[in-house]
C-alpha positions as a Python dict, from the first residue, in 0.01 Angstrom:
ca = {
    (1, 'A'): (0, 0, 0),
    (2, 'E'): (-343, 30, -150),
    (3, 'V'): (-664, -103, 0),
    (4, 'D'): (-1027, -98, -108),
    (5, 'I'): (-1210, 47, 190),
    (6, 'R'): (-1534, -110, 68),
    (7, 'D'): (-1377, -448, 145),
    (8, 'G'): (-1436, -429, 520),
    (9, 'A'): (-1214, -721, 625),
    (10, 'A'): (-925, -612, 404),
    (11, 'Y'): (-950, -251, 518),
    (12, 'Q'): (-959, -338, 886),
    (13, 'A'): (-664, -576, 842),
    (14, 'W'): (-476, -296, 663),
    (15, 'V'): (-538, -48, 948),
    (16, 'T'): (-435, -305, 1209),
    (17, 'A'): (-119, -396, 1013),
    (18, 'A'): (-27, -28, 973),
    (19, 'G'): (-59, 21, 1348),
    (20, 'S'): (162, -279, 1413),
    (21, 'E'): (420, -172, 1156),
    (22, 'W'): (439, 186, 1287),
    (23, 'G'): (437, 89, 1654),
    (24, 'G'): (88, 220, 1727),
    (25, 'I'): (-171, 472, 1615),
    (26, 'D'): (-201, 811, 1783),
    (27, 'I'): (-413, 980, 1515),
    (28, 'F'): (-673, 837, 1280),
    (29, 'I'): (-807, 1061, 1003),
    (30, 'A'): (-1115, 934, 821),
    (31, 'N'): (-1109, 1107, 483),
    (32, 'V'): (-1299, 888, 240),
    (33, 'S'): (-1582, 969, 4),
    (34, 'A'): (-1774, 834, -291),
    (35, 'G'): (-1869, 1193, -382),
    (36, 'G'): (-2195, 1331, -508),
    (37, 'G'): (-2464, 1179, -723),
    (38, 'M'): (-2828, 1087, -714),
    (39, 'G'): (-3028, 767, -697),
    (40, 'E'): (-2996, 434, -523),
    (41, 'D'): (-2646, 361, -654),
    (42, 'A'): (-2521, 688, -504),
    (43, 'W'): (-2687, 604, -172),
    (44, 'R'): (-2515, 266, -170),
    (45, 'A'): (-2178, 411, -270),
    (46, 'N'): (-2188, 684, -4),
    (47, 'F'): (-2308, 443, 263),
    (48, 'E'): (-2040, 186, 184),
    (49, 'T'): (-1756, 431, 130),
    (50, 'D'): (-1820, 734, 349),
    (51, 'L'): (-2007, 579, 640),
    (52, 'L'): (-1886, 219, 658),
    (53, 'G'): (-1537, 316, 544),
    (54, 'T'): (-1514, 562, 832),
    (55, 'T'): (-1667, 340, 1099),
    (56, 'R'): (-1467, 32, 997),
    (57, 'G'): (-1143, 227, 1002),
    (58, 'I'): (-1218, 374, 1343),
    (59, 'D'): (-1314, 32, 1482),
    (60, 'A'): (-989, -120, 1355),
    (61, 'A'): (-780, 168, 1496),
    (62, 'L'): (-949, 177, 1839),
    (63, 'P'): (-724, -72, 2021),
    (64, 'A'): (-412, 120, 1916),
    (65, 'L'): (-575, 457, 1986),
    (66, 'K'): (-668, 341, 2337),
    (67, 'A'): (-312, 217, 2395),
    (68, 'S'): (-182, 557, 2284),
    (69, 'G'): (-330, 730, 2586),
    (70, 'S'): (-384, 1046, 2381),
    (71, 'G'): (-556, 921, 2069),
    (72, 'S'): (-725, 1156, 1827),
    (73, 'I'): (-979, 1082, 1554),
    (74, 'V'): (-1066, 1342, 1293),
    (75, 'V'): (-1356, 1269, 1058),
    (76, 'I'): (-1389, 1466, 736),
    (77, 'S'): (-1747, 1571, 672),
    (78, 'S'): (-1872, 1863, 462),
    (79, 'T'): (-2064, 2187, 483),
    (80, 'A'): (-2315, 2006, 258),
    (81, 'A'): (-2412, 1825, 580),
    (82, 'V'): (-2501, 2139, 774),
    (83, 'E'): (-2686, 2347, 514),
    (84, 'T'): (-2891, 2261, 208),
    (85, 'F'): (-2651, 2245, -83),
    (86, 'I'): (-2749, 2204, -449),
    (87, 'A'): (-3016, 1933, -395),
    (88, 'P'): (-3111, 1655, -155),
    (89, 'Q'): (-2852, 1387, -220),
    (90, 'P'): (-2690, 1091, -46),
    (91, 'Y'): (-2355, 1268, 0),
    (92, 'N'): (-2514, 1541, 212),
    (93, 'A'): (-2712, 1301, 432),
    (94, 'I'): (-2428, 1057, 490),
    (95, 'K'): (-2185, 1339, 576),
    (96, 'A'): (-2442, 1461, 833),
    (97, 'A'): (-2457, 1110, 979),
    (98, 'L'): (-2079, 1118, 1022),
    (99, 'I'): (-2101, 1439, 1228),
    (100, 'T'): (-2358, 1280, 1458),
    (101, 'H'): (-2157, 959, 1489),
    (102, 'A'): (-1836, 1150, 1566),
    (103, 'K'): (-2010, 1357, 1833),
    (104, 'Q'): (-2148, 1047, 2000),
    (105, 'L'): (-1808, 873, 1975),
    (106, 'S'): (-1648, 1175, 2143),
    (107, 'Q'): (-1864, 1110, 2447),
    (108, 'A'): (-1816, 733, 2446),
    (109, 'L'): (-1437, 740, 2399),
    (110, 'A'): (-1342, 1034, 2622),
    (111, 'A'): (-1272, 810, 2921),
    (112, 'D'): (-1026, 616, 2703),
    (113, 'G'): (-829, 934, 2636),
    (114, 'I'): (-948, 954, 2275),
    (115, 'R'): (-1071, 1281, 2128),
    (116, 'V'): (-1307, 1272, 1828),
    (117, 'N'): (-1368, 1576, 1609),
    (118, 'C'): (-1486, 1662, 1257),
    (119, 'V'): (-1368, 1905, 995),
    (120, 'S'): (-1636, 2013, 747),
    (121, 'P'): (-1484, 2184, 446),
    (122, 'G'): (-1680, 2410, 217),
    (123, 'P'): (-1595, 2426, -153),
    (124, 'I'): (-1231, 2327, -201),
    (125, 'Y'): (-1062, 2387, -536),
    (126, 'F'): (-769, 2186, -665),
    (127, 'A'): (-650, 2053, -1000),
    (128, 'G'): (-842, 1740, -1089),
    (129, 'G'): (-1100, 1797, -815),
    (130, 'A'): (-1478, 1828, -827),
    (131, 'W'): (-1475, 2208, -834),
    (132, 'E'): (-1235, 2217, -1129),
    (133, 'Y'): (-1475, 1987, -1313),
    (134, 'I'): (-1771, 2207, -1215),
    (135, 'K'): (-1583, 2520, -1325),
    (136, 'N'): (-1513, 2367, -1667),
    (137, 'N'): (-1850, 2197, -1721),
    (138, 'M'): (-2108, 2382, -1509),
    (139, 'A'): (-1980, 2739, -1511),
    (140, 'E'): (-2306, 2888, -1380),
    (141, 'L'): (-2301, 2665, -1068),
    (142, 'Y'): (-1934, 2740, -1014),
    (143, 'Q'): (-1982, 3117, -1039),
    (144, 'S'): (-2294, 3122, -819),
    (145, 'T'): (-2114, 2918, -553),
    (146, 'L'): (-1806, 3138, -567),
    (147, 'A'): (-2028, 3447, -533),
    (148, 'Q'): (-2163, 3307, -203),
    (149, 'I'): (-1820, 3288, -40),
    (150, 'P'): (-1748, 3612, 150),
    (151, 'R'): (-1371, 3567, 121),
    (152, 'G'): (-1414, 3558, -258),
    (153, 'R'): (-1232, 3230, -314),
    (154, 'M'): (-1260, 2860, -250),
    (155, 'G'): (-1036, 2686, -2),
    (156, 'T'): (-733, 2472, -74),
    (157, 'P'): (-651, 2120, 39),
    (158, 'E'): (-362, 2265, 242),
    (159, 'E'): (-601, 2487, 438),
    (160, 'V'): (-821, 2190, 523),
    (161, 'A'): (-510, 1993, 622),
    (162, 'N'): (-412, 2275, 860),
    (163, 'A'): (-751, 2249, 1033),
    (164, 'V'): (-715, 1871, 1060),
    (165, 'V'): (-360, 1895, 1198),
    (166, 'F'): (-475, 2146, 1459),
    (167, 'L'): (-766, 1929, 1580),
    (168, 'A'): (-551, 1616, 1584),
    (169, 'S'): (-266, 1783, 1772),
    (170, 'P'): (-208, 1839, 2144),
    (171, 'A'): (-274, 2210, 2076),
    (172, 'A'): (-644, 2112, 2066),
    (173, 'S'): (-628, 1894, 2378),
    (174, 'L'): (-948, 2044, 2522),
    (175, 'L'): (-1150, 1994, 2204),
    (176, 'T'): (-1364, 1687, 2147),
    (177, 'G'): (-1700, 1656, 1976),
    (178, 'V'): (-1629, 1964, 1763),
    (179, 'N'): (-1740, 2006, 1403),
    (180, 'L'): (-1497, 2267, 1270),
    (181, 'I'): (-1636, 2445, 965),
    (182, 'A'): (-1355, 2536, 722),
    (183, 'D'): (-1530, 2726, 446),
    (184, 'A'): (-1413, 3092, 412),
    (185, 'G'): (-1757, 3199, 537),
    (186, 'F'): (-1957, 2997, 280),
    (187, 'T'): (-2216, 2866, 527),
    (188, 'K'): (-2459, 3123, 660),
    (189, 'R'): (-2599, 2946, 966),
    (190, 'V'): (-2517, 3048, 1319),
    (191, 'Q'): (-2358, 2760, 1509),
    (192, 'L'): (-2474, 2776, 1871),
}
């Protein structure tokens, strides 16, 4: 079933109904984004989609996650949130806000048996995705970005999914409040 996550009431009802239909929620993955762009419309789109879409979904899933006894939330952020990337833009700032919110949730929900982590992918290439568009329409940006990745290639959706599955699984039972960078070495900062 489809749902418009910008419609808060409909989205929260959809999450609640899914939990009821499936007999609970053990894992909630917040993977929504309005994408890049500049100006006030992009700020609004990223706020409503990325930030409110994530927080509304988590809020709706919380009762089922608490009942699970071993709930796990994984929020998808971006390396654009941890290093300057291209230009100051709403996407970067809102993705950074999600990392902070997830970290604070990890502290607040730990006593309820819920772990909260982030995965921040670097450039991810797939057919129909942003980086295919950039490759075909902004070749200089694509090549300069690719040249900054020590592994010499962009990631794949499957590689990001592997990181998410790990953090959501019991194999990561000790991890909460983590922002896992999945970027083939693209970011240059030292994470202390």
